[in-house]
N, C-alpha and C positions, 0 to 999 in steps of 0.2 A: 255772829254767829258767824261758822263755815258754815259750807256747803254738806261739810258732809259729815258722819259721824267720825270723827277724830278717833275716839281711842281703836273702832278694832276691823271698822267700816265693815258690820256688818249690819244690816236691816231687816224687823220682824217681815210675813209676810202686812201685809193691804188688811188683810181679818185681824190680824191679831192686835194691828195699835190702834181700827178703829170699835174693838170689844176696851184696851187701855183706856179709848177717849170717852167709851163709855161709863165705864167703871169707876175713874176721876168724878166724870158727873153727878156721878149714885150718891159717890163717897163724900164731895161738897154737897150736895140736896142734904143727905143726911146729917152734914153737920149750923143746915143752916145759909148756905152759900152755894145759891142759883149761876151757873154758865151756861150758857149757850152751850153745843152742839160744837162748832166752828173754833168757839172757844178752844174751848175742853181738846180740839181734835188740834188746836196752833201750838198745847202747851205739853201735848206729848212731843210738837217737833221740838221743840225749845227742849227736851227728856233726850232726845236723839242727837241733840250737836246741829240742826238743820233749821234755817233761816225761818220758813215756817211750810202748813203741810201740803200746798204742792211742790214745793224740793224731796218737802220727806218720800213722798207717796211714788213721786217720777224717780229718784232713790229704793223704793219696796221696788216698782216695776222689774227693773233692771238686775234687781237683785233676783228675784221673784225668774224673771228668763236663764239668767247664772246660777239658777238651784233645779233649772225644769227635769238632769236627767238625776239629776239625785230621788230619789223620796225623801217627801216631807212629813211626815206626821205630826206636825205642834201644830196642828191647828186641833191639836185630839190633848192636849198639853191644857188640861180646865181645868178648872178643880169640879169632883164628882163625876168627872166622867171614872168609866170601867172602863182597867184596859189587861191584855194579857200581855204573857209575853215570857222569858225565862227569865230567869236571877239567881247566878252563882253556874248555870251550866239545868238548874229544873226549872219544872213550870209552872207556873203562878197564874192567879186571876184575880187583880183589887183592885180598891178606887186610890183617887189622884185622890191624895189630902194638901197636898198648900206644893205653889209651881214660884218660883225663882227665874228671870230673864235674867243671866248675863250678860253680859258690855261682850263677853266672847263670843255670842252667839249660843253658845249653849245651855240647857234650863235645867234649876235643879231641882227636883222629884220628890216630894215621899210620896209614900204607896202603903195605902196601907190591905197585906194580901186575905182574903180571904181564909185561906188555909194554912199555918204556919208551915216555912216553910225552911228543911236545914239545909242549913249550908255546911255541912260537915261532910266528907267522907265514908270517914272510920265508919266500921260498924259496932263500937264500945262505945261506943261515942256521938253528939248530937247536938245538936248547937242551933232552934233553933226561932225564926225570923217570921213578926209578924205585921215591923212595920219598917219600909227603907227607906235612906236619904240620898240621893241616887242622880249623879251630873252624867245628863247623855245630851245629846247633841239634836240636829230637827232630822234626823234620818231615826231618832226614839235609841240606838244603839251606843251603850255607856263607853264615853274613852277608857278608862284603866280595864285592865283585864288580871284573871287569872293564871297560873302561871304556865299553862298549855298556850294562853293565847284566846280563853274563850273571854269573850266581854263579862263583864259581872254581873252588864243587865240589854237587856234586847227586847224590847217592845212589835208586838204583831198584829 
């Protein structure tokens, strides 16, 4: 094993890593397999390409220091959390139904809007969305943009 994540160099916040270990333990316990928290942490470290938890944790701290000047909303990207923001330039509130952490360090979110959002600008036509799958960075902003440069999704 290498001592860094060779896929992207991205390492999530330590809180997220510990939550992943906790979810792993719970999932395995549901299948009748019991592992210690330490084993779960080591397994998460291996999944990110690190030789052990201590090495992953040190890398996480280093990445946190490097990100300190940037907003990081990723601790809010959890199933069941309520979010608000703008989708296609229109305000919304909604619930996160699904979260995927991509190797690139971005997140795939499935959001169900509390009220459908009309994503069309024309008065004579509407296209309402009540649920979307979107990719966002740790700052909660989608890298994809509309033709006017507005990100598809911005979380507040």
